[in-house]
TIROVO-585313 format. One record per residue (C-alpha): residue in three letters; residue number from 1; x, y, z. Coordinates in nm, 3 decimals. Example, Ala and Ser with C-alpha at 12.3 -4.5 7.8 and 13.67 -1.06 7.14 Angstrom:
2
{pt 'Ala'; 1; {1.230; -0.450; 0.780}},
{pt 'Ser'; 2; {1.367; -0.106; 0.714}},
***
This chain:
113
{pt 'Met'; 1; {-17.254; -8.011; -11.945}},
{pt 'Ala'; 2; {-16.932; -7.975; -12.147}},
{pt 'Asn'; 3; {-16.701; -7.660; -12.115}},
{pt 'Ala'; 4; {-16.716; -7.424; -12.408}},
{pt 'Leu'; 5; {-16.383; -7.285; -12.340}},
{pt 'Ser'; 6; {-16.084; -7.416; -12.538}},
{pt 'Thr'; 7; {-15.798; -7.482; -12.303}},
{pt 'Thr'; 8; {-15.478; -7.537; -12.482}},
{pt 'Pro'; 9; {-15.226; -7.647; -12.218}},
{pt 'Arg'; 10; {-14.875; -7.530; -12.241}},
{pt 'Pro'; 11; {-14.597; -7.777; -12.192}},
{pt 'Tyr'; 12; {-14.567; -7.907; -11.841}},
{pt 'Asp'; 13; {-14.278; -7.790; -11.651}},
{pt 'Ser'; 14; {-14.174; -8.114; -11.452}},
{pt 'Ser'; 15; {-13.967; -7.897; -11.203}},
{pt 'Ser'; 16; {-14.296; -7.747; -11.072}},
{pt 'Thr'; 17; {-14.383; -7.840; -10.739}},
{pt 'Ile'; 18; {-14.666; -7.752; -10.486}},
{pt 'Arg'; 19; {-14.612; -7.415; -10.321}},
{pt 'Ala'; 20; {-14.717; -7.220; -10.021}},
{pt 'Met'; 21; {-14.721; -6.846; -9.916}},
{pt 'Glu'; 22; {-14.881; -6.597; -9.698}},
{pt 'Tyr'; 23; {-15.185; -6.412; -9.821}},
{pt 'Ile'; 24; {-15.214; -6.049; -9.770}},
{pt 'Gly'; 25; {-15.534; -5.956; -9.931}},
{pt 'Asp'; 26; {-15.887; -5.931; -9.796}},
{pt 'Asn'; 27; {-16.094; -5.980; -10.120}},
{pt 'Met'; 28; {-16.157; -6.355; -10.052}},
{pt 'Glu'; 29; {-16.262; -6.300; -9.695}},
{pt 'Pro'; 30; {-16.418; -6.511; -9.514}},
{pt 'Thr'; 31; {-16.276; -6.810; -9.722}},
{pt 'Ile'; 32; {-15.905; -6.676; -9.701}},
{pt 'Cys'; 33; {-15.837; -6.439; -9.432}},
{pt 'Lys'; 34; {-15.532; -6.179; -9.412}},
{pt 'Arg'; 35; {-15.215; -6.370; -9.307}},
{pt 'Asp'; 36; {-15.359; -6.725; -9.376}},
{pt 'Ser'; 37; {-15.127; -6.944; -9.572}},
{pt 'Ile'; 38; {-15.249; -7.058; -9.935}},
{pt 'Val'; 39; {-15.110; -7.386; -10.085}},
{pt 'Phe'; 40; {-15.116; -7.366; -10.467}},
{pt 'Glu'; 41; {-15.009; -7.572; -10.768}},
{pt 'Pro'; 42; {-14.844; -7.381; -11.028}},
{pt 'Ile'; 43; {-15.017; -7.388; -11.369}},
{pt 'Glu'; 44; {-15.039; -7.147; -11.641}},
{pt 'Tyr'; 45; {-15.367; -7.222; -11.792}},
{pt 'Tyr'; 46; {-15.749; -7.271; -11.718}},
{pt 'Val'; 47; {-15.818; -7.620; -11.597}},
{pt 'Gly'; 48; {-16.174; -7.567; -11.474}},
{pt 'Glu'; 49; {-16.374; -7.370; -11.216}},
{pt 'Gly'; 50; {-16.171; -7.312; -10.878}},
{pt 'Ile'; 51; {-15.970; -7.054; -10.685}},
{pt 'Tyr'; 52; {-15.668; -6.911; -10.892}},
{pt 'Leu'; 53; {-15.371; -6.687; -10.819}},
{pt 'Phe'; 54; {-15.286; -6.417; -11.075}},
{pt 'Glu'; 55; {-14.992; -6.193; -11.112}},
{pt 'Gln'; 56; {-15.151; -5.848; -11.152}},
{pt 'Leu'; 57; {-15.042; -5.489; -11.104}},
{pt 'Gly'; 58; {-14.689; -5.606; -10.971}},
{pt 'Gly'; 59; {-14.872; -5.819; -10.700}},
{pt 'Ile'; 60; {-15.057; -6.131; -10.642}},
{pt 'Ser'; 61; {-15.446; -6.156; -10.664}},
{pt 'Val'; 62; {-15.680; -6.451; -10.586}},
{pt 'Tyr'; 63; {-15.997; -6.481; -10.734}},
{pt 'Arg'; 64; {-16.276; -6.750; -10.755}},
{pt 'Val'; 65; {-16.290; -6.834; -11.142}},
{pt 'Gln'; 66; {-16.627; -6.934; -11.284}},
{pt 'Ser'; 67; {-16.678; -7.017; -11.667}},
{pt 'Asn'; 68; {-16.965; -6.848; -11.828}},
{pt 'Gly'; 69; {-16.983; -7.083; -12.123}},
{pt 'Arg'; 70; {-16.824; -6.831; -12.364}},
{pt 'Gln'; 71; {-16.467; -6.746; -12.423}},
{pt 'Thr'; 72; {-16.440; -6.534; -12.110}},
{pt 'Leu'; 73; {-16.418; -6.625; -11.731}},
{pt 'Arg'; 74; {-16.588; -6.450; -11.435}},
{pt 'Leu'; 75; {-16.323; -6.342; -11.177}},
{pt 'Met'; 76; {-16.505; -6.306; -10.836}},
{pt 'Ser'; 77; {-16.406; -6.215; -10.481}},
{pt 'Asp'; 78; {-16.588; -6.380; -10.185}},
{pt 'Asn'; 79; {-16.568; -6.073; -9.991}},
{pt 'Lys'; 80; {-16.903; -5.878; -10.088}},
{pt 'Arg'; 81; {-16.735; -5.540; -10.075}},
{pt 'Tyr'; 82; {-16.555; -5.613; -10.417}},
{pt 'Ser'; 83; {-16.728; -5.663; -10.741}},
{pt 'Gly'; 84; {-16.651; -5.930; -10.985}},
{pt 'Arg'; 85; {-16.527; -5.889; -11.347}},
{pt 'Glu'; 86; {-16.488; -6.091; -11.679}},
{pt 'Cys'; 87; {-16.161; -6.154; -11.837}},
{pt 'Glu'; 88; {-16.076; -6.308; -12.173}},
{pt 'Leu'; 89; {-15.909; -6.662; -12.176}},
{pt 'Ser'; 90; {-15.593; -6.519; -12.322}},
{pt 'Trp'; 91; {-15.561; -6.263; -12.014}},
{pt 'Phe'; 92; {-15.625; -6.554; -11.796}},
{pt 'Asn'; 93; {-15.350; -6.763; -11.945}},
{pt 'Asp'; 94; {-15.094; -6.477; -11.942}},
{pt 'His'; 95; {-15.161; -6.391; -11.592}},
{pt 'Cys'; 96; {-15.223; -6.708; -11.385}},
{pt 'Leu'; 97; {-14.970; -6.821; -11.154}},
{pt 'Gly'; 98; {-15.153; -7.134; -10.998}},
{pt 'Arg'; 99; {-15.466; -7.301; -10.874}},
{pt 'Leu'; 100; {-15.528; -7.312; -10.503}},
{pt 'Ile'; 101; {-15.534; -7.656; -10.355}},
{pt 'Gly'; 102; {-15.548; -7.550; -9.972}},
{pt 'Val'; 103; {-15.570; -7.280; -9.702}},
{pt 'Tyr'; 104; {-15.413; -7.296; -9.364}},
{pt 'His'; 105; {-15.598; -7.060; -9.109}},
{pt 'Gln'; 106; {-15.402; -6.891; -8.825}},
{pt 'Ile'; 107; {-15.462; -7.093; -8.501}},
{pt 'Phe'; 108; {-15.372; -6.807; -8.281}},
{pt 'Thr'; 109; {-15.601; -6.548; -8.386}},
{pt 'Pro'; 110; {-15.996; -6.570; -8.359}},
{pt 'Arg'; 111; {-16.166; -6.698; -8.652}},
{pt 'Gly'; 112; {-16.370; -6.458; -8.864}},
{pt 'Cys'; 113; {-16.106; -6.260; -9.025}},
***
């Protein structure tokens, strides 16, 4: 099924490289635990369903993103204590920092967040 969202990419910044950072949130547990390292590709527009990083309220948030077939996207947390929300494609493109490509879990702490 074709994606109904129009995704107009911004010019690619050739200086962009893969980046990593420590994640401090709990909304993506058990997929991403506090203090896990996340690896992401900097992008500024929707490229398909996946896990994305956003600049939001002066911090960084991570959400699983799904298309709903309209001009809006569904932002979801894996942690069941948090509810999801919808956003306009324009909001997504204005706040997107990158797409997650890997997670490195702490090896010296018990698994299970």
